[in-house]
ZAMARGU-4260 file (C-alpha; in steps of 0.2 Angstrom, whole numbers, plus 5000, padded with zeros to 4 digits):
<rodrens>
0) 4727/5072/4335 | 4729/5090/4323 | 4743/5090/4311 | 4752/5103/4321 | 4759/5090/4331
5) 4770/5084/4318 | 4774/5101/4310 | 4794/5105/4309 | 4800/5120/4315 | 4813/5122/4301
10) 4815/5140/4304 | 4821/5136/4321 | 4842/5139/4321 | 4845/5124/4336 | 4837/5114/4324
15) 4846/5119/4308 | 4861/5116/4316 | 4856/5100/4322 | 4851/5094/4304 | 4866/5103/4298
20) 4881/5093/4310 | 4868/5077/4307 | 4872/5076/4290 | 4893/5076/4295 | 4888/5060/4303
25) 4886/5049/4287 | 4903/5054/4282 | 4910/5042/4295 | 4907/5027/4286 | 4895/5025/4270
30) 4907/5036/4262 | 4924/5025/4261 | 4913/5009/4261 | 4915/5009/4243 | 4931/5014/4243
35) 4936/4997/4256 | 4941/4983/4240 | 4953/5000/4236 | 4960/5000/4250 | 4963/4984/4251
40) 4973/4984/4236 | 4981/4997/4239 | 4990/4991/4256 | 4988/4971/4251 | 4979/4968/4265
45) 4965/4955/4270 | 4947/4959/4270 | 4946/4957/4288 | 4960/4971/4292 | 4954/4982/4281
50) 4935/4981/4288 | 4947/4988/4306 | 4943/5004/4296 | 4925/5005/4301 | 4928/4996/4317
55) 4942/5006/4321 | 4930/5023/4322 | 4916/5016/4332 | 4927/5006/4345 | 4930/5024/4354
60) 4909/5026/4356 | 4909/5009/4366 | 4919/5015/4380 | 4917/5034/4378 | 4900/5036/4374
65) 4895/5035/4393 | 4910/5049/4398 | 4903/5061/4383 | 4885/5060/4391 | 4891/5061/4408
70) 4900/5076/4403 | 4883/5082/4390 | 4875/5081/4406 | 4885/5093/4415 | 4894/5107/4409
75) 4881/5108/4393 | 4876/5100/4376 | 4883/5115/4366 | 4902/5115/4373 | 4903/5097/4370
80) 4894/5096/4351 | 4907/5111/4344 | 4923/5103/4349 | 4916/5087/4341 | 4910/5093/4325
85) 4928/5104/4322 | 4939/5086/4328 | 4929/5076/4318 | 4934/5087/4301 | 4950/5091/4305
90) 4955/5070/4309 | 4946/5066/4293 | 4958/5077/4282 | 4972/5074/4291 | 4969/5055/4285
95) 4971/5060/4267 | 4989/5068/4269 | 4995/5049/4275 | 5001/5033/4265 | 5002/5024/4284
100) 4987/5011/4287 | 4993/5011/4305 | 4992/5030/4305 | 4976/5032/4296 | 4968/5019/4309
105) 4974/5029/4321 | 4965/5042/4314 | 4951/5037/4314 | 4950/5031/4332 | 4952/5051/4335
110) 4939/5056/4323 | 4928/5040/4330 | 4926/5050/4347 | 4925/5064/4340 | 4909/5056/4331
115) 4902/5048/4346 | 4900/5066/4353 | 4891/5073/4339 | 4878/5057/4339 | 4874/5062/4356
120) 4870/5077/4355 | 4861/5079/4339 | 4845/5068/4347 | 4849/5074/4365 | 4846/5093/4358
125) 4828/5086/4351 | 4823/5076/4365 | 4827/5090/4377 | 4816/5104/4364 | 4802/5090/4360
130) 4791/5077/4366 | 4778/5064/4363 | 4774/5065/4342 | 4779/5079/4338 | 4799/5072/4346
135) 4794/5058/4332 | 4792/5069/4318 | 4809/5078/4323 | 4818/5062/4323 | 4812/5055/4310
140) 4817/5071/4300 | 4834/5071/4310 | 4835/5051/4304 | 4831/5056/4288 | 4846/5068/4286
145) 4857/5057/4292 | 4850/5042/4279 | 4851/5055/4266 | 4868/5061/4269 | 4872/5041/4270
150) 4863/5039/4252 | 4874/5053/4244 | 4890/5048/4252 | 4894/5033/4245 | 4892/5035/4227
155) 4902/5052/4232 | 4916/5039/4239 | 4915/5026/4227 | 4917/5041/4214 | 4930/5051/4222
160) 4941/5033/4226 | 4941/5029/4209 | 4952/5043/4208 | 4963/5038/4222 | 4958/5029/4240
165) 4963/5046/4247 | 4952/5059/4239 | 4936/5052/4248 | 4943/5059/4267 | 4947/5076/4262
170) 4926/5080/4259 | 4928/5077/4280 | 4932/5095/4280 | 4916/5099/4278 | 4913/5098/4298
175) 4924/5111/4302 | 4910/5125/4296 | 4898/5115/4301 | 4904/5118/4317 | 4907/5133/4317
180) 4888/5137/4313 | 4883/5126/4327 | 4892/5137/4338 | 4883/5152/4332 | 4866/5144/4333
185) 4863/5131/4346 | 4857/5137/4361 | 4859/5127/4378 | 4841/5121/4383 | 4837/5119/4402
190) 4842/5100/4407 | 4836/5103/4427 | 4849/5102/4442 | 4868/5093/4435 | 4875/5081/4445
195) 4890/5073/4446 | 4901/5055/4450 | 4894/5044/4460 | 4878/5052/4462 | 4875/5056/4443
200) 4876/5036/4440 | 4866/5030/4454 | 4853/5043/4447 | 4856/5039/4429 | 4853/5020/4434
205) 4839/5023/4444 | 4830/5034/4432 | 4827/5022/4419 | 4815/5008/4417 | 4827/4992/4417
210) 4816/4981/4406 | 4811/4992/4394 | 4828/5002/4391 | 4835/4984/4391 | 4825/4978/4377
215) 4830/4995/4368 | 4847/4994/4369 | 4847/4976/4364 | 4839/4979/4349 | 4849/4992/4343
220) 4864/4984/4348 | 4857/4968/4336 | 4850/4980/4323 | 4867/4988/4321 | 4877/4975/4319
225) 4869/4967/4306 | 4866/4981/4295 | 4883/4985/4295 | 4890/4966/4295 | 4880/4964/4280
230) 4874/4977/4269 | 4890/4989/4274 | 4903/4975/4274 | 4897/4960/4266 | 4889/4966/4252
235) 4903/4978/4244 | 4913/4960/4244 | 4899/4950/4236 | 4897/4963/4222 | 4915/4962/4220
240) 4918/4945/4221 | 4901/4938/4212 | 4896/4953/4202 | 4912/4960/4197 | 4905/4977/4202
245) 4916/4994/4203 | 4915/5005/4216 | 4904/5017/4208 | 4891/5001/4207 | 4891/4999/4225
250) 4891/5014/4230 | 4874/5016/4220 | 4868/5002/4228 | 4871/5007/4245 | 4863/5024/4238
255) 4846/5017/4234 | 4846/5008/4250 | 4848/5023/4260 | 4835/5034/4251 | 4824/5020/4259
260) 4828/5021/4275 | 4826/5042/4274 | 4809/5040/4266 | 4801/5029/4279 | 4810/5041/4293
265) 4801/5053/4286 | 4784/5045/4292 | 4790/5042/4309 | 4780/5055/4319 | 4763/5047/4308
270) 4766/5029/4312 | 4770/5035/4330 | 4752/5041/4330 | 4746/5022/4325 | 4760/5012/4334
275) 4769/5012/4350 | 4787/5014/4346 | 4790/4996/4350 | 4780/4989/4336 | 4790/5000/4325
280) 4805/4993/4331 | 4799/4974/4328 | 4794/4979/4311 | 4813/4983/4308 | 4817/4966/4315
285) 4806/4959/4302 | 4811/4969/4286 | 4827/4965/4291 | 4824/4946/4290 | 4815/4947/4272
290) 4830/4959/4267 | 4843/4947/4270 | 4835/4932/4263 | 4830/4941/4247 | 4851/4945/4246
295) 4856/4930/4249 | 4844/4920/4236 | 4848/4935/4224 | 4856/4932/4208 | 4859/4948/4201
300) 4862/4965/4205 | 4845/4973/4203 | 4839/4959/4216 | 4853/4962/4227 | 4847/4978/4228
305) 4829/4975/4233 | 4834/4964/4249 | 4846/4981/4252 | 4831/4991/4249 | 4821/4981/4262
310) 4834/4981/4274 | 4834/4999/4272 | 4817/5002/4277 | 4819/4992/4295 | 4834/5003/4299
315) 4822/5018/4292 | 4808/5014/4305 | 4820/5007/4320 | 4831/5022/4323 | 4819/5036/4325
320) 4808/5025/4336 | 4821/5019/4348 | 4828/5036/4350 | 4811/5042/4355 | 4806/5026/4366
325) 4822/5030/4376 | 4819/5051/4377 | 4803/5049/4385 | 4808/5037/4398 | 4823/5047/4402
330) 4823/5064/4414 | 4830/5079/4406 | 4846/5079/4420 | 4849/5062/4412 | 4844/5062/4394
335) 4862/5066/4386 | 4867/5049/4398 | 4855/5038/4394 | 4857/5043/4375 | 4874/5041/4375
340) 4871/5022/4382 | 4862/5020/4365 | 4877/5027/4355 | 4889/5017/4365 | 4877/5000/4359
345) 4877/5007/4341 | 4895/5010/4340 | 4897/4992/4349 | 4885/4985/4334 | 4893/4995/4321
350) 4910/4989/4323 | 4908/4972/4330 | 4898/4969/4315 | 4909/4969/4301 | 4923/4959/4311
355) 4913/4945/4313 | 4905/4943/4296 | 4921/4946/4288 | 4930/4934/4300 | 4917/4921/4301
360) 4920/4919/4281 | 4935/4907/4288 | 4919/4896/4294 | 4907/4899/4280 | 4903/4909/4264
365) 4894/4928/4266 | 4879/4918/4258 | 4876/4908/4273 | 4879/4922/4285 | 4867/4932/4275
370) 4855/4916/4274 | 4855/4913/4294 | 4856/4931/4296 | 4838/4932/4288 | 4832/4918/4298
375) 4837/4924/4314 | 4828/4941/4313 | 4815/4935/4302 | 4811/4924/4319 | 4813/4940/4334
380) 4805/4952/4323 | 4788/4940/4323 | 4790/4935/4342 | 4792/4954/4346 | 4779/4958/4334
385) 4768/4947/4344 | 4772/4953/4361 | 4773/4973/4358 | 4756/4984/4360 | 4751/4989/4341
390) 4743/5006/4353 | 4755/5023/4353 | 4761/5027/4367 | 4766/5045/4364 | 4756/5063/4365
395) 4762/5078/4359 | 4753/5086/4377 | 4762/5077/4389 | 4778/5077/4397 | 4792/5062/4396
400) 4788/5055/4411 | 4769/5055/4410 | 4769/5046/4394
</rodrens>
């Protein structure tokens, strides 16, 4: 297998537009996560109610992602991508101009709808244009761009949040020029004959291997729910309560964790030469288990940071591997729909995780929840590692359905 199989076409305007759009996406949650305690104190509300700012962002994607995917398969990727980027930016800026928690929450619902379109279409464009190991490599770069933004934005959000909680919302304005660039740079890929209505739904269901797809969607939900419930929601509150950490320190911890995710995602193409996508996902469960147990046992901010980094490694392994696996099994005319279901399970996990973990604190401490989550993920990882094949099942020269 030659090195050219994982070469990234950096000069491609389509890839450039995708990466710029991907860099916008981490603004959704990592930018605001360090500011959650400040928003809570400003409005005098509970941790659970504050976490609704994260949940509200993801809830529309749970319901609307399949609709967005079907629309993209029928009317075209670009016609969904560009309006989504513009709406993402406008709703974010508007949230900076109000002083009502209810209005901010409503704007987050609208922004979450727009972000669902961007999430789906970035990976769909990649899966349409690339296949095999190169698909893994490009998806790895795309995930690394996602993580790079997520690594920077917690620090930015923490620093701006120390001025006032409104200020981080102004950063969402960058999505507007990103949308204008995508309008000029993106080219619509050929996807086969579009289908509509029930014919589309029947075809989409029949085209996906039920067992493999269910396993991939289930893994997506668990990994997202645990990551967003523990690292991006519970950990900031633990750092504040147990270590009196400022928003800047919280942002720094999350930044380091996300850098680890980006570094691992960049290597996905190389890893896919050696191991199957399913084996890489199994390894991500193992990383989650080990990392969460380190966070649970940690008695200092540096130790908690190490645990968060190990979880970040798991996240970096999983994201491009799951997308590559789904892109492989989905026919082009249903690919946006298949990836939209992945997005729906992603958003379901990300919205459920913060509410579940903050809500369960009436029954158990954050420490107990971290320990139980770590044990469960470790056991799942061991089981998945034992039953998945180590042999890679992707080749750069093969079509999606022949792999």
